[in-house]
C-alpha positions as CSV (number, residue, x, y, z in Angstrom):
1,X,107.4,107.9,72.1
2,X,104.4,109.6,73.8
3,X,103.6,113.1,72.4
4,X,102.1,114.0,75.8
5,X,105.4,113.0,77.6
6,X,107.4,114.9,75.0
7,X,105.4,118.1,75.6
8,X,106.0,117.8,79.4
9,X,109.7,117.1,78.7
10,X,110.2,120.2,76.6
11,X,108.4,122.4,79.1
12,X,110.5,121.0,82.0
13,X,113.8,121.6,80.1
14,X,112.9,125.2,79.4
15,X,111.8,125.7,83.0
16,X,114.9,124.1,84.4
17,X,117.2,126.3,82.3
18,X,115.3,129.4,83.4
19,X,115.5,128.4,87.1
20,X,119.2,127.8,86.8
21,X,119.7,131.4,85.4
22,X,117.5,132.8,88.2
23,X,119.5,131.0,90.8
24,X,122.7,132.6,89.4
25,X,121.0,136.0,89.4
26,X,119.7,135.6,93.0
27,X,123.2,134.8,94.3
28,X,124.3,138.3,93.3
29,X,121.4,140.1,95.0
30,X,120.7,140.9,98.6
31,X,117.9,142.3,100.7
32,X,114.4,142.5,99.4
33,X,115.5,142.0,95.8
34,X,116.9,138.6,96.8
35,X,113.8,137.7,98.7
36,X,111.6,138.5,95.7
37,X,113.8,136.5,93.3
38,X,113.8,133.5,95.7
39,X,110.0,133.7,95.8
40,X,109.9,133.6,92.0
41,X,112.3,130.6,92.0
42,X,110.1,128.8,94.5
43,X,107.1,129.2,92.3
44,X,109.1,127.8,89.4
45,X,110.2,124.8,91.5
46,X,106.6,124.0,92.3
47,X,105.8,124.1,88.5
48,X,108.7,121.8,87.9
49,X,107.5,119.4,90.6
50,X,104.1,119.3,88.9
51,X,105.7,118.5,85.5
52,X,107.8,115.7,87.0
53,X,104.6,114.2,88.5
54,X,102.8,114.4,85.2
55,X,105.7,112.8,83.3
56,X,105.8,110.0,85.9
57,X,102.1,109.3,85.6
58,X,102.2,109.4,81.7
59,X,105.3,107.1,81.6
60,X,103.7,104.5,83.9
61,X,100.6,104.4,81.8
62,X,102.5,103.3,78.6
63,X,103.6,99.9,77.3
64,X,106.6,98.3,79.2
65,X,108.9,98.7,76.2
66,X,108.4,102.5,76.3
67,X,108.0,102.9,80.0
68,X,111.5,101.7,80.9
69,X,113.1,104.3,78.7
70,X,110.9,107.2,79.9
71,X,111.4,106.3,83.5
72,X,115.2,106.3,83.1
73,X,114.8,109.9,81.6
74,X,112.6,110.8,84.5
75,X,115.2,109.8,87.0
76,X,117.6,112.2,85.4
77,X,115.1,115.0,85.5
78,X,114.3,114.3,89.2
79,X,118.1,114.4,90.0
80,X,118.3,117.7,88.1
81,X,115.4,119.1,90.1
82,X,116.9,118.0,93.4
83,X,120.2,119.8,92.4
84,X,118.2,123.0,91.7
85,X,116.4,122.7,95.1
86,X,119.8,122.2,96.8
87,X,121.1,125.3,95.1
88,X,118.1,127.3,96.3
89,X,118.6,126.0,99.8
90,X,122.3,127.1,99.6
91,X,121.3,130.6,98.5
92,X,118.7,130.8,101.3
93,X,121.2,129.6,103.8
94,X,123.6,132.3,102.8
95,X,120.8,134.8,103.0
96,X,119.8,133.5,106.4
97,X,123.4,133.7,107.6
98,X,123.5,137.3,106.6
99,X,120.2,137.9,108.3
100,X,121.3,136.1,111.4
101,X,124.5,138.1,111.5
102,X,122.5,141.3,111.2
103,X,120.2,140.1,113.9
104,X,123.1,139.3,116.2
105,X,124.6,142.8,115.6
106,X,121.2,144.3,116.3
107,X,120.9,142.2,119.4
108,X,124.3,143.4,120.5
109,X,123.2,147.0,120.0
110,X,120.0,146.2,121.9
111,X,122.1,144.7,124.7
112,X,124.3,147.7,124.8
113,X,121.1,149.8,125.1
114,X,119.9,147.6,127.9
115,X,116.8,146.2,126.2
116,X,114.7,144.1,128.5
117,X,115.0,140.3,128.6
118,X,111.3,140.1,127.7
119,X,112.0,141.4,124.2
120,X,114.8,138.8,123.8
121,X,112.4,136.1,124.8
122,X,109.8,137.2,122.2
123,X,112.5,137.1,119.6
124,X,113.5,133.6,120.5
125,X,109.8,132.5,120.5
126,X,109.3,134.0,117.1
127,X,112.4,132.1,115.8
128,X,111.1,128.9,117.3
129,X,107.6,129.4,115.7
130,X,109.3,130.1,112.4
131,X,111.3,126.8,112.6
132,X,108.1,124.9,113.6
133,X,106.3,126.3,110.6
134,X,109.1,125.3,108.3
135,X,109.1,121.8,109.7
136,X,105.3,121.5,109.1
137,X,105.6,122.7,105.5
138,X,108.4,120.1,104.9
139,X,106.3,117.3,106.4
140,X,103.3,118.4,104.3
141,X,105.3,118.3,101.1
142,X,106.7,114.9,102.0
143,X,103.2,113.5,102.6
144,X,102.0,114.9,99.3
145,X,104.9,113.3,97.4
146,X,104.2,109.9,99.1
147,X,100.5,110.2,98.2
148,X,101.4,110.9,94.6
149,X,103.7,107.8,94.5
150,X,100.9,105.7,95.9
151,X,98.6,107.0,93.1
152,X,101.1,106.2,90.5
153,X,101.5,102.7,91.9
154,X,97.7,102.2,91.8
155,X,97.6,103.2,88.2
156,X,100.3,100.7,87.3
157,X,98.4,97.9,89.2
158,X,95.2,98.8,87.3
159,X,97.0,98.6,84.0
160,X,98.4,95.2,84.8
161,X,94.9,94.0,85.9
162,X,93.5,95.3,82.6
163,X,96.1,93.2,80.7
164,X,95.2,90.1,82.7
165,X,91.5,90.6,81.9
166,X,92.2,90.9,78.2
167,X,94.3,87.7,78.3
168,X,91.5,85.9,80.2
169,X,89.0,87.0,77.5
170,X,91.2,85.6,74.8
171,X,91.5,82.3,76.6
172,X,87.7,82.0,77.0
173,X,87.3,82.7,73.3
174,X,89.7,79.9,72.6
175,X,87.7,77.5,74.9
176,X,84.5,78.4,73.0
177,X,86.1,77.5,69.7
178,X,87.2,74.2,71.1
179,X,83.7,73.4,72.4
180,X,82.2,74.2,69.0
181,X,84.7,71.8,67.3
182,X,84.0,69.1,69.9
183,X,80.2,69.4,69.2
184,X,80.8,69.0,65.4
185,X,83.0,65.9,66.0
186,X,80.3,64.3,68.3
187,X,77.6,65.0,65.7
188,X,79.7,63.4,63.0
189,X,80.3,60.3,65.2
190,X,76.6,60.0,66.0
191,X,75.7,60.1,62.3
192,X,78.3,57.3,61.6
193,X,76.9,55.2,64.4
194,X,73.4,55.5,63.1
195,X,74.6,54.6,59.6
196,X,76.4,51.5,60.9
197,X,73.3,50.4,62.8
198,X,71.4,50.4,59.5
199,X,74.1,48.5,57.8
200,X,74.3,45.8,60.5
201,X,70.5,45.6,60.6
202,X,70.4,45.1,56.8
203,X,73.1,42.4,57.0
204,X,71.2,40.6,59.7
205,X,67.9,40.7,57.8
206,X,69.7,39.4,54.7
207,X,71.2,36.6,56.7
208,X,67.9,35.6,58.3
209,X,66.3,35.7,54.8
210,X,69.0,33.4,53.4
211,X,68.6,30.9,56.3
212,X,64.9,30.8,55.8
213,X,65.3,30.3,52.1
214,X,67.8,27.4,52.6
215,X,65.5,25.8,55.1
216,X,62.6,26.1,52.7
217,X,64.5,24.4,49.9
218,X,65.6,21.6,52.2
219,X,62.1,21.0,53.5
220,X,60.4,21.0,50.1
221,X,62.8,18.3,48.8
């Protein structure tokens, strides 16, 4: 296994356990104490997101045999982190519900005191701006996650291309070896052909000499 991945994994497990305890503690608080605790939890969730991204990049950079196992682990950690986020949203919703109830009671008291419609409009506008800001933050986080996924995919493609180049290099090396062997074979064949030429030439010379010798003896008799 990867020591780097193991380090991230240990850190995440400790952080996840701590966040779970903080969520339990936040549920029992109210008011400013609860807001402060939720702020601490949000910081921890951001750290957990960062660790998940680091584990994902590390796992995708490893060999396929290790990568499959680590990515399976990573899916479990992502599910765990989503559960923590859902728990935080539930706590926030409960806090918002209490706040909304208090605001409604206050609004009722304001109505009873004949507060102007202009003040009500400003309250509604503030609520709308708050909702718009929340939507923008959510969209920004979504864009960031998509960008990180694209980066991880690019790293995986680069790794595959590197493997392809290494394979091509090995193939070219094999071709060079075959060419060297072919040159040696051709050189050996050329030597044999030259030697055969000398042998044939010698035989022909001997044959011509024998014919001349025979003719000589016949003519002299």
